[in-house]
C-alpha positions as YAML, in Angstrom:
chain: A
units: angstrom
residues:
- id: 1
  name: MET
  ca: [49.03, -25.59, 2.19]
- id: 2
  name: THR
  ca: [47.09, -23.72, 4.88]
- id: 3
  name: PRO
  ca: [48.73, -22.40, 8.06]
- id: 4
  name: GLN
  ca: [48.80, -24.52, 11.20]
- id: 5
  name: ILE
  ca: [46.72, -21.96, 13.07]
- id: 6
  name: THR
  ca: [43.80, -20.19, 11.49]
- id: 7
  name: MET
  ca: [42.20, -17.05, 12.85]
- id: 8
  name: PRO
  ca: [38.40, -16.98, 12.74]
- id: 9
  name: LYS
  ca: [36.62, -13.66, 12.95]
- id: 10
  name: PHE
  ca: [32.94, -13.50, 13.85]
- id: 11
  name: TYR
  ca: [30.45, -10.91, 12.67]
- id: 12
  name: VAL
  ca: [26.73, -11.15, 13.31]
- id: 13
  name: SER
  ca: [24.16, -8.94, 11.61]
- id: 14
  name: CYS
  ca: [20.56, -8.95, 12.76]
- id: 15
  name: SER
  ca: [17.60, -7.18, 11.25]
- id: 16
  name: LYS
  ca: [15.24, -8.58, 13.86]
- id: 17
  name: GLN
  ca: [15.37, -10.96, 16.79]
- id: 18
  name: THR
  ca: [14.84, -14.09, 14.69]
- id: 19
  name: ASP
  ca: [16.64, -13.21, 11.49]
- id: 20
  name: CYS
  ca: [20.40, -13.05, 11.89]
- id: 21
  name: LEU
  ca: [23.43, -13.67, 9.75]
- id: 22
  name: MET
  ca: [26.71, -14.88, 11.18]
- id: 23
  name: ILE
  ca: [29.82, -14.44, 9.09]
- id: 24
  name: LEU
  ca: [32.91, -16.42, 10.05]
- id: 25
  name: PHE
  ca: [36.20, -15.42, 8.46]
- id: 26
  name: VAL
  ca: [38.71, -18.27, 8.66]
- id: 27
  name: ILE
  ca: [42.24, -16.93, 8.34]
- id: 28
  name: VAL
  ca: [40.96, -13.90, 6.36]
- id: 29
  name: LEU
  ca: [39.62, -13.24, 2.88]
- id: 30
  name: PHE
  ca: [39.14, -10.39, 0.42]
- id: 31
  name: VAL
  ca: [42.17, -8.14, 0.42]
- id: 32
  name: SER
  ca: [40.01, -5.90, -1.70]
- id: 33
  name: THR
  ca: [37.48, -5.42, 1.11]
- id: 34
  name: GLY
  ca: [37.02, -1.82, 2.22]
- id: 35
  name: LEU
  ca: [39.58, -0.56, 4.69]
- id: 36
  name: SER
  ca: [38.90, 1.05, 8.02]
- id: 37
  name: GLU
  ca: [41.36, 3.90, 8.41]
- id: 38
  name: THR
  ca: [42.40, 5.46, 11.69]
- id: 39
  name: THR
  ca: [44.81, 8.37, 11.63]
- id: 40
  name: TYR
  ca: [46.28, 9.40, 14.97]
- id: 41
  name: ASP
  ca: [49.30, 11.11, 16.48]
- id: 42
  name: VAL
  ca: [51.56, 8.34, 17.72]
- id: 43
  name: LYS
  ca: [53.77, 10.87, 19.54]
- id: 44
  name: ASN
  ca: [50.93, 12.20, 21.66]
- id: 45
  name: PRO
  ca: [50.66, 10.14, 24.91]
- id: 46
  name: PRO
  ca: [46.87, 10.63, 25.35]
- id: 47
  name: THR
  ca: [46.33, 9.04, 21.93]
- id: 48
  name: TRP
  ca: [46.45, 5.50, 23.25]
- id: 49
  name: LYS
  ca: [44.06, 6.26, 26.12]
- id: 50
  name: VAL
  ca: [41.59, 7.77, 23.66]
- id: 51
  name: LEU
  ca: [41.82, 4.75, 21.37]
- id: 52
  name: ALA
  ca: [41.34, 2.34, 24.27]
- id: 53
  name: ASP
  ca: [38.32, 4.28, 25.52]
- id: 54
  name: ARG
  ca: [36.77, 4.20, 22.06]
- id: 55
  name: ARG
  ca: [37.25, 0.45, 21.77]
- id: 56
  name: LEU
  ca: [35.79, -0.21, 25.23]
- id: 57
  name: SER
  ca: [32.86, 2.04, 24.41]
- id: 58
  name: ARG
  ca: [32.09, 0.04, 21.28]
- id: 59
  name: LEU
  ca: [32.28, -3.21, 23.21]
- id: 60
  name: LYS
  ca: [29.83, -1.90, 25.80]
- id: 61
  name: ARG
  ca: [27.39, -1.04, 23.03]
- id: 62
  name: SER
  ca: [27.63, -4.50, 21.45]
- id: 63
  name: VAL
  ca: [24.22, -5.89, 20.61]
- id: 64
  name: GLN
  ca: [23.10, -9.02, 22.43]
- id: 65
  name: ILE
  ca: [23.37, -11.67, 19.74]
- id: 66
  name: PRO
  ca: [20.42, -14.03, 19.31]
- id: 67
  name: HIS
  ca: [20.76, -17.44, 17.74]
- id: 68
  name: PRO
  ca: [21.95, -16.83, 14.14]
- id: 69
  name: LYS
  ca: [19.70, -17.95, 11.33]
- id: 70
  name: ASN
  ca: [22.30, -17.99, 8.54]
- id: 71
  name: VAL
  ca: [26.03, -18.70, 8.63]
- id: 72
  name: ILE
  ca: [28.63, -17.84, 5.99]
- id: 73
  name: ILE
  ca: [32.16, -19.20, 6.36]
- id: 74
  name: PHE
  ca: [34.69, -17.18, 4.37]
- id: 75
  name: ILE
  ca: [38.00, -18.96, 3.90]
- id: 76
  name: GLY
  ca: [41.11, -17.28, 2.58]
- id: 77
  name: ASP
  ca: [43.24, -20.32, 1.84]
- id: 78
  name: GLY
  ca: [46.82, -19.28, 2.50]
- id: 79
  name: MET
  ca: [45.98, -15.85, 3.86]
- id: 80
  name: SER
  ca: [48.08, -16.06, 6.98]
- id: 81
  name: VAL
  ca: [48.76, -13.36, 9.55]
- id: 82
  name: GLY
  ca: [51.88, -12.44, 7.57]
- id: 83
  name: THR
  ca: [49.82, -12.02, 4.40]
- id: 84
  name: VAL
  ca: [47.38, -9.72, 6.16]
- id: 85
  name: THR
  ca: [50.24, -7.69, 7.62]
- id: 86
  name: ALA
  ca: [51.90, -7.33, 4.23]
- id: 87
  name: THR
  ca: [48.59, -6.24, 2.72]
- id: 88
  name: ARG
  ca: [48.07, -3.64, 5.41]
- id: 89
  name: TYR
  ca: [51.57, -2.26, 5.01]
- id: 90
  name: THR
  ca: [51.26, -2.14, 1.23]
- id: 91
  name: ARG
  ca: [47.96, -0.28, 1.43]
- id: 92
  name: ALA
  ca: [49.45, 2.19, 3.91]
- id: 93
  name: TYR
  ca: [52.46, 2.76, 1.66]
- id: 94
  name: ASP
  ca: [50.27, 3.32, -1.40]
- id: 95
  name: GLN
  ca: [48.26, 5.90, 0.54]
- id: 96
  name: GLY
  ca: [51.35, 7.64, 1.92]
- id: 97
  name: LYS
  ca: [50.47, 6.80, 5.52]
- id: 98
  name: PRO
  ca: [52.34, 5.20, 8.42]
- id: 99
  name: ALA
  ca: [51.96, 1.42, 8.62]
- id: 100
  name: GLY
  ca: [49.75, 1.57, 11.70]
- id: 101
  name: ASP
  ca: [47.27, 4.00, 10.19]
- id: 102
  name: VAL
  ca: [45.55, 1.51, 7.89]
- id: 103
  name: LEU
  ca: [43.58, -1.45, 9.21]
- id: 104
  name: MET
  ca: [41.59, -4.09, 7.39]
- id: 105
  name: GLU
  ca: [37.90, -3.88, 8.18]
- id: 106
  name: TRP
  ca: [37.73, -7.14, 10.13]
- id: 107
  name: GLU
  ca: [40.61, -6.08, 12.37]
- id: 108
  name: GLU
  ca: [38.23, -3.77, 14.21]
- id: 109
  name: TRP
  ca: [35.48, -6.30, 14.80]
- id: 110
  name: THR
  ca: [34.57, -6.88, 18.42]
- id: 111
  name: ASP
  ca: [35.13, -10.66, 18.43]
- id: 112
  name: ALA
  ca: [38.05, -12.78, 17.33]
- id: 113
  name: GLY
  ca: [39.24, -16.29, 18.09]
- id: 114
  name: LEU
  ca: [41.82, -18.92, 17.26]
- id: 115
  name: MET
  ca: [41.14, -22.31, 15.75]
- id: 116
  name: ARG
  ca: [43.92, -24.90, 15.71]
- id: 117
  name: THR
  ca: [43.75, -26.98, 12.54]
- id: 118
  name: PHE
  ca: [46.96, -29.00, 12.81]
- id: 119
  name: CYS
  ca: [46.59, -32.58, 11.58]
- id: 120
  name: ALA
  ca: [47.00, -35.88, 13.39]
- id: 121
  name: ASP
  ca: [50.38, -36.89, 12.01]
- id: 122
  name: LYS
  ca: [52.27, -33.75, 10.93]
- id: 123
  name: MET
  ca: [53.34, -30.52, 12.57]
- id: 124
  name: THR
  ca: [52.08, -28.49, 9.61]
- id: 125
  name: THR
  ca: [48.74, -29.40, 8.09]
- id: 126
  name: ASP
  ca: [47.51, -29.17, 4.51]
- id: 127
  name: SER
  ca: [44.18, -27.91, 3.19]
- id: 128
  name: ALA
  ca: [42.66, -31.41, 3.23]
- id: 129
  name: ALA
  ca: [43.22, -32.23, 6.89]
- id: 130
  name: ALA
  ca: [42.52, -28.59, 7.79]
- id: 131
  name: ALA
  ca: [39.13, -28.80, 6.07]
- id: 132
  name: THR
  ca: [38.30, -31.91, 8.10]
- id: 133
  name: ALA
  ca: [39.13, -29.98, 11.27]
- id: 134
  name: LEU
  ca: [37.17, -26.90, 10.20]
- id: 135
  name: PHE
  ca: [34.05, -28.66, 8.95]
- id: 136
  name: GLY
  ca: [34.11, -31.82, 11.05]
- id: 137
  name: GLY
  ca: [35.88, -30.90, 14.26]
- id: 138
  name: GLU
  ca: [38.21, -33.92, 14.15]
- id: 139
  name: LYS
  ca: [41.86, -34.49, 13.28]
- id: 140
  name: GLY
  ca: [42.92, -36.59, 10.31]
- id: 141
  name: HIS
  ca: [46.18, -37.45, 8.61]
- id: 142
  name: ILE
  ca: [47.70, -35.11, 6.07]
- id: 143
  name: PHE
  ca: [46.20, -35.45, 2.54]
- id: 144
  name: THR
  ca: [43.08, -37.22, 3.88]
- id: 145
  name: ILE
  ca: [39.59, -35.72, 3.88]
- id: 146
  name: GLY
  ca: [36.65, -36.56, 6.12]
- id: 147
  name: VAL
  ca: [38.39, -39.29, 8.10]
- id: 148
  name: THR
  ca: [39.98, -39.49, 11.55]
- id: 149
  name: GLY
  ca: [43.57, -40.19, 12.55]
- id: 150
  name: PRO
  ca: [43.62, -44.01, 12.35]
- id: 151
  name: VAL
  ca: [42.99, -43.84, 8.58]
- id: 152
  name: ASP
  ca: [46.28, -43.59, 6.69]
- id: 153
  name: CYS
  ca: [46.79, -41.53, 3.58]
- id: 154
  name: CYS
  ca: [46.78, -42.88, 0.07]
- id: 155
  name: LYS
  ca: [45.65, -46.47, 0.72]
- id: 156
  name: CYS
  ca: [42.39, -47.65, -0.84]
- id: 157
  name: THR
  ca: [41.00, -49.60, 2.10]
- id: 158
  name: LYS
  ca: [37.59, -49.85, 3.68]
- id: 159
  name: ILE
  ca: [36.99, -46.94, 6.05]
- id: 160
  name: PRO
  ca: [35.10, -47.98, 9.21]
- id: 161
  name: ARG
  ca: [32.01, -45.92, 9.88]
- id: 162
  name: LYS
  ca: [33.44, -44.76, 13.21]
- id: 163
  name: ASN
  ca: [36.38, -43.18, 11.38]
- id: 164
  name: GLN
  ca: [34.24, -41.24, 8.89]
- id: 165
  name: VAL
  ca: [33.64, -37.60, 9.76]
- id: 166
  name: LYS
  ca: [30.29, -36.01, 8.98]
- id: 167
  name: SER
  ca: [30.62, -32.34, 8.05]
- id: 168
  name: ILE
  ca: [28.58, -29.48, 9.42]
- id: 169
  name: PHE
  ca: [27.07, -29.04, 5.94]
- id: 170
  name: LEU
  ca: [25.50, -32.49, 6.05]
- id: 171
  name: TYR
  ca: [24.23, -31.84, 9.57]
- id: 172
  name: ALA
  ca: [22.74, -28.56, 8.31]
- id: 173
  name: GLN
  ca: [20.95, -30.44, 5.52]
- id: 174
  name: ASP
  ca: [19.53, -32.85, 8.11]
- id: 175
  name: ARG
  ca: [18.05, -29.83, 9.90]
- id: 176
  name: GLY
  ca: [16.41, -28.53, 6.75]
- id: 177
  name: LEU
  ca: [18.85, -25.70, 6.06]
- id: 178
  name: SER
  ca: [20.00, -24.85, 2.56]
- id: 179
  name: THR
  ca: [23.71, -25.33, 1.88]
- id: 180
  name: GLY
  ca: [26.18, -23.99, -0.64]
- id: 181
  name: LEU
  ca: [29.82, -24.08, -1.71]
- id: 182
  name: VAL
  ca: [31.53, -21.24, -3.59]
- id: 183
  name: THR
  ca: [35.23, -21.39, -4.45]
- id: 184
  name: THR
  ca: [37.78, -20.11, -6.92]
- id: 185
  name: THR
  ca: [39.47, -23.52, -6.99]
- id: 186
  name: ARG
  ca: [38.12, -26.72, -8.49]
- id: 187
  name: VAL
  ca: [35.00, -27.72, -6.57]
- id: 188
  name: THR
  ca: [36.71, -31.06, -5.96]
- id: 189
  name: HIS
  ca: [39.79, -29.42, -4.43]
- id: 190
  name: ALA
  ca: [40.75, -30.09, -0.83]
- id: 191
  name: THR
  ca: [38.89, -27.31, 0.99]
- id: 192
  name: PRO
  ca: [35.46, -27.61, -0.66]
- id: 193
  name: ALA
  ca: [35.79, -31.41, -0.68]
- id: 194
  name: GLY
  ca: [35.94, -31.26, 3.10]
- id: 195
  name: ALA
  ca: [32.26, -30.37, 3.07]
- id: 196
  name: TYR
  ca: [31.09, -33.61, 1.45]
- id: 197
  name: ALA
  ca: [33.87, -36.14, 0.74]
- id: 198
  name: VAL
  ca: [35.39, -39.07, 2.61]
- id: 199
  name: THR
  ca: [38.69, -40.11, 1.05]
- id: 200
  name: GLN
  ca: [42.20, -41.27, 1.88]
- id: 201
  name: ASN
  ca: [43.78, -39.01, -0.74]
- id: 202
  name: ARG
  ca: [42.88, -35.45, -1.72]
- id: 203
  name: ASP
  ca: [44.34, -36.07, -5.20]
- id: 204
  name: TRP
  ca: [41.69, -38.65, -6.08]
- id: 205
  name: GLU
  ca: [39.55, -35.90, -7.57]
- id: 206
  name: MET
  ca: [38.48, -37.74, -10.75]
- id: 207
  name: SER
  ca: [39.95, -41.23, -10.39]
- id: 208
  name: VAL
  ca: [41.55, -43.69, -8.00]
- id: 209
  name: PRO
  ca: [44.68, -45.48, -9.25]
- id: 210
  name: SER
  ca: [43.74, -49.05, -10.21]
- id: 211
  name: LYS
  ca: [47.05, -50.52, -9.03]
- id: 212
  name: LEU
  ca: [46.48, -49.68, -5.39]
- id: 213
  name: PRO
  ca: [46.56, -52.74, -3.10]
- id: 214
  name: GLY
  ca: [43.29, -54.15, -1.87]
- id: 215
  name: THR
  ca: [39.97, -55.11, -3.41]
- id: 216
  name: VAL
  ca: [37.90, -52.28, -1.96]
- id: 217
  name: ARG
  ca: [36.42, -49.83, -4.47]
- id: 218
  name: CYS
  ca: [37.27, -46.27, -3.50]
- id: 219
  name: GLU
  ca: [35.09, -43.52, -4.95]
- id: 220
  name: ASP
  ca: [36.73, -40.43, -6.41]
- id: 221
  name: ILE
  ca: [35.83, -36.99, -5.06]
- id: 222
  name: ALA
  ca: [33.88, -35.73, -8.10]
- id: 223
  name: SER
  ca: [31.73, -38.85, -7.99]
- id: 224
  name: GLN
  ca: [31.11, -38.33, -4.28]
- id: 225
  name: LEU
  ca: [29.98, -34.76, -4.91]
- id: 226
  name: VAL
  ca: [27.37, -35.90, -7.42]
- id: 227
  name: HIS
  ca: [26.22, -39.05, -5.65]
- id: 228
  name: HIS
  ca: [26.42, -37.98, -2.01]
- id: 229
  name: GLY
  ca: [26.35, -34.20, -2.33]
- id: 230
  name: VAL
  ca: [23.22, -33.98, -4.42]
- id: 231
  name: ASN
  ca: [21.44, -32.00, -1.69]
- id: 232
  name: PHE
  ca: [23.78, -29.01, -1.86]
- id: 233
  name: ASN
  ca: [21.66, -26.17, -3.22]
- id: 234
  name: VAL
  ca: [24.57, -24.25, -4.71]
- id: 235
  name: ILE
  ca: [27.92, -25.48, -6.03]
- id: 236
  name: LEU
  ca: [29.99, -22.83, -7.81]
- id: 237
  name: GLY
  ca: [33.66, -23.00, -8.79]
- id: 238
  name: GLY
  ca: [36.02, -24.49, -11.32]
- id: 239
  name: GLY
  ca: [37.00, -27.97, -12.39]
- id: 240
  name: HIS
  ca: [34.46, -29.18, -14.95]
- id: 241
  name: SER
  ca: [37.09, -31.49, -16.51]
- id: 242
  name: GLN
  ca: [36.85, -33.74, -13.44]
- id: 243
  name: PHE
  ca: [33.26, -34.67, -14.25]
- id: 244
  name: TYR
  ca: [33.32, -36.13, -17.77]
- id: 245
  name: GLY
  ca: [35.53, -37.46, -20.57]
- id: 246
  name: SER
  ca: [34.28, -36.90, -24.10]
- id: 247
  name: PRO
  ca: [32.16, -33.78, -24.72]
- id: 248
  name: GLU
  ca: [28.41, -34.42, -24.66]
- id: 249
  name: PRO
  ca: [25.31, -32.20, -24.84]
- id: 250
  name: GLU
  ca: [25.34, -31.70, -21.06]
- id: 251
  name: THR
  ca: [29.03, -30.71, -20.87]
- id: 252
  name: PRO
  ca: [31.29, -27.92, -22.13]
- id: 253
  name: PRO
  ca: [32.51, -28.47, -25.72]
- id: 254
  name: VAL
  ca: [36.05, -29.39, -24.65]
- id: 255
  name: ARG
  ca: [37.37, -32.76, -23.61]
- id: 256
  name: GLY
  ca: [37.36, -33.65, -19.93]
- id: 257
  name: LYS
  ca: [39.78, -35.81, -17.97]
- id: 258
  name: ARG
  ca: [37.68, -38.78, -16.89]
- id: 259
  name: THR
  ca: [38.52, -42.15, -18.42]
- id: 260
  name: ASP
  ca: [35.79, -44.28, -16.82]
- id: 261
  name: GLY
  ca: [33.07, -43.26, -19.28]
- id: 262
  name: GLN
  ca: [31.00, -41.47, -16.65]
- id: 263
  name: ASN
  ca: [29.28, -38.17, -17.36]
- id: 264
  name: LEU
  ca: [28.75, -36.92, -13.83]
- id: 265
  name: ILE
  ca: [27.15, -33.69, -14.99]
- id: 266
  name: ARG
  ca: [24.43, -35.71, -16.69]
- id: 267
  name: ASN
  ca: [24.15, -37.84, -13.55]
- id: 268
  name: TRP
  ca: [23.64, -34.71, -11.43]
- id: 269
  name: ILE
  ca: [20.95, -33.47, -13.80]
- id: 270
  name: SER
  ca: [19.20, -36.86, -13.70]
- id: 271
  name: LYS
  ca: [19.21, -36.93, -9.90]
- id: 272
  name: GLN
  ca: [17.71, -33.44, -9.66]
- id: 273
  name: ALA
  ca: [15.08, -34.21, -12.31]
- id: 274
  name: ALA
  ca: [14.14, -37.46, -10.56]
- id: 275
  name: ARG
  ca: [13.42, -35.42, -7.43]
- id: 276
  name: SER
  ca: [11.29, -32.93, -9.42]
- id: 277
  name: ARG
  ca: [13.59, -30.09, -8.41]
- id: 278
  name: ARG
  ca: [14.09, -26.73, -10.09]
- id: 279
  name: TYR
  ca: [17.73, -26.74, -11.13]
- id: 280
  name: ALA
  ca: [20.24, -25.11, -13.45]
- id: 281
  name: VAL
  ca: [23.71, -25.96, -14.76]
- id: 282
  name: VAL
  ca: [26.06, -23.19, -15.95]
- id: 283
  name: PHE
  ca: [29.57, -23.14, -17.39]
- id: 284
  name: ASN
  ca: [30.37, -19.44, -17.87]
- id: 285
  name: ARG
  ca: [29.68, -15.94, -16.60]
- id: 286
  name: THR
  ca: [26.95, -15.20, -19.13]
- id: 287
  name: GLU
  ca: [24.99, -18.31, -18.19]
- id: 288
  name: LEU
  ca: [25.42, -17.54, -14.48]
- id: 289
  name: ARG
  ca: [23.99, -14.06, -14.94]
- id: 290
  name: LEU
  ca: [20.95, -15.50, -16.72]
- id: 291
  name: VAL
  ca: [20.01, -17.76, -13.80]
- id: 292
  name: ASP
  ca: [16.66, -16.77, -12.30]
- id: 293
  name: THR
  ca: [17.52, -17.15, -8.63]
- id: 294
  name: SER
  ca: [13.87, -16.79, -7.63]
- id: 295
  name: LYS
  ca: [13.00, -19.95, -9.54]
- id: 296
  name: THR
  ca: [16.18, -22.01, -9.06]
- id: 297
  name: ASP
  ca: [16.58, -24.22, -6.00]
- id: 298
  name: TYR
  ca: [19.67, -26.18, -7.08]
- id: 299
  name: LEU
  ca: [22.54, -24.68, -9.05]
- id: 300
  name: LEU
  ca: [25.67, -26.40, -10.36]
- id: 301
  name: GLY
  ca: [28.21, -24.00, -11.83]
- id: 302
  name: LEU
  ca: [31.47, -25.42, -13.17]
- id: 303
  name: LEU
  ca: [32.99, -22.22, -14.48]
- id: 304
  name: ALA
  ca: [36.49, -23.26, -15.53]
- id: 305
  name: ARG
  ca: [38.26, -26.36, -16.77]
- id: 306
  name: SER
  ca: [40.49, -26.40, -13.69]
- id: 307
  name: HIS
  ca: [40.96, -23.65, -11.10]
- id: 308
  name: MET
  ca: [39.44, -20.29, -11.87]
- id: 309
  name: GLN
  ca: [41.71, -17.46, -12.95]
- id: 310
  name: TYR
  ca: [43.48, -15.11, -10.57]
- id: 311
  name: ASP
  ca: [41.33, -12.04, -10.09]
- id: 312
  name: LEU
  ca: [43.90, -9.76, -11.76]
- id: 313
  name: LEU
  ca: [43.85, -11.99, -14.86]
- id: 314
  name: ARG
  ca: [40.12, -12.69, -14.90]
- id: 315
  name: ASN
  ca: [38.25, -11.77, -18.09]
- id: 316
  name: ASP
  ca: [35.21, -13.89, -18.97]
- id: 317
  name: GLN
  ca: [34.87, -15.68, -15.64]
- id: 318
  name: PRO
  ca: [32.61, -14.49, -12.81]
- id: 319
  name: SER
  ca: [34.22, -12.94, -9.76]
- id: 320
  name: LEU
  ca: [34.02, -14.45, -6.30]
- id: 321
  name: GLU
  ca: [31.69, -11.60, -5.40]
- id: 322
  name: GLU
  ca: [29.33, -12.42, -8.27]
- id: 323
  name: MET
  ca: [29.23, -16.10, -7.38]
- id: 324
  name: THR
  ca: [28.62, -15.33, -3.71]
- id: 325
  name: LYS
  ca: [25.81, -12.92, -4.53]
- id: 326
  name: THR
  ca: [24.08, -15.54, -6.69]
- id: 327
  name: ALA
  ca: [24.48, -18.16, -3.98]
- id: 328
  name: ILE
  ca: [22.99, -15.95, -1.28]
- id: 329
  name: GLU
  ca: [20.02, -15.04, -3.48]
- id: 330
  name: ILE
  ca: [19.18, -18.73, -3.84]
- id: 331
  name: LEU
  ca: [19.96, -19.85, -0.30]
- id: 332
  name: SER
  ca: [18.25, -16.95, 1.47]
- id: 333
  name: ARG
  ca: [14.84, -18.05, 0.22]
- id: 334
  name: ASN
  ca: [14.84, -20.89, 2.75]
- id: 335
  name: PRO
  ca: [12.95, -19.68, 5.85]
- id: 336
  name: LYS
  ca: [14.93, -22.12, 8.01]
- id: 337
  name: GLY
  ca: [18.24, -20.51, 7.07]
- id: 338
  name: TYR
  ca: [21.38, -21.57, 5.29]
- id: 339
  name: LEU
  ca: [25.05, -22.51, 5.64]
- id: 340
  name: LEU
  ca: [27.42, -21.25, 2.95]
- id: 341
  name: MET
  ca: [31.17, -21.65, 2.46]
- id: 342
  name: VAL
  ca: [32.98, -19.07, 0.32]
- id: 343
  name: GLU
  ca: [36.64, -19.74, -0.42]
- id: 344
  name: GLY
  ca: [39.24, -17.48, -1.95]
- id: 345
  name: GLY
  ca: [41.30, -20.52, -2.78]
- id: 346
  name: ARG
  ca: [43.99, -19.07, -5.01]
- id: 347
  name: ILE
  ca: [45.74, -16.95, -2.40]
- id: 348
  name: ASP
  ca: [47.76, -20.01, -1.49]
- id: 349
  name: HIS
  ca: [48.56, -20.69, -5.15]
- id: 350
  name: GLY
  ca: [49.79, -17.13, -5.54]
- id: 351
  name: HIS
  ca: [52.17, -17.61, -2.63]
- id: 352
  name: HIS
  ca: [53.50, -20.85, -4.07]
- id: 353
  name: SER
  ca: [54.16, -19.12, -7.39]
- id: 354
  name: ASN
  ca: [55.66, -16.03, -5.73]
- id: 355
  name: LYS
  ca: [52.88, -13.84, -7.12]
- id: 356
  name: ALA
  ca: [52.48, -11.41, -4.26]
- id: 357
  name: LYS
  ca: [49.74, -9.34, -5.88]
...
């Protein structure tokens, strides 16, 4: 469950007037990112004046930011202000320094903001409704994705068009930008699903219970990704079991969880082939490393049966860094630019399991 208030951080890098990259950190990601260290004498009164002057000087030198060409949204699901503080204090302790002497890199960026992602019916949101707010700018009920407040959770009913929320990723595709999703959770999990899905229940990842009232057919999230998210250039994460039942040539050699007979991986391949696209499907780190990013326009990587492993336990799975690098190599070939979401989605899971590391 994500916090009620997220803290975006903005960083824009420009190599020339028309070629810029905007990075948006939502909450915060990458505790392993390099630290910016500032050691100072807290007992010396002029210290604070010096620090303030330095900060103001940096702000005065800030580059005028042109319209960004590329946007990357980094999401640390569950990485609240308290988590960042604990990380900072732990790093300072490990280095034998006072708590205030170690800062995370993004804490010294020139711009910061607040984004309120509470949902329409609860004081504390969840990742599903938060994703709707982040990617669609509208409030929905808890557990719902891509719908507005009047749509209740967990009921398979027809969703009026006016209550369906179109994500910024779909708008980006309409403008000719490349789009990508990278996550350490299942690609059908709540946060990434907010980029493409419209559903009354975040748990309908591979099926919708048949005993629900009503005669409307509700489409599960994995099916929506393949049928309505076919224009995403990069999809990397876990959760291949949501896409098929019995093993087939196009799937991993282990049984999946679907019971409707669909092989959505084969369906994705068929859709890309029908559009004469250059595509690749990968299921492990070795296959991902073999992808020729200069000749691949569409990449589907389902790199774990469910969620990907915690980084400390990871062995044969690619890291978030590796997946992000591959995604950028593919997306950056589009001269119009790209929109990419990168989620460290297991921070939240670690908190739930009391795994502080």
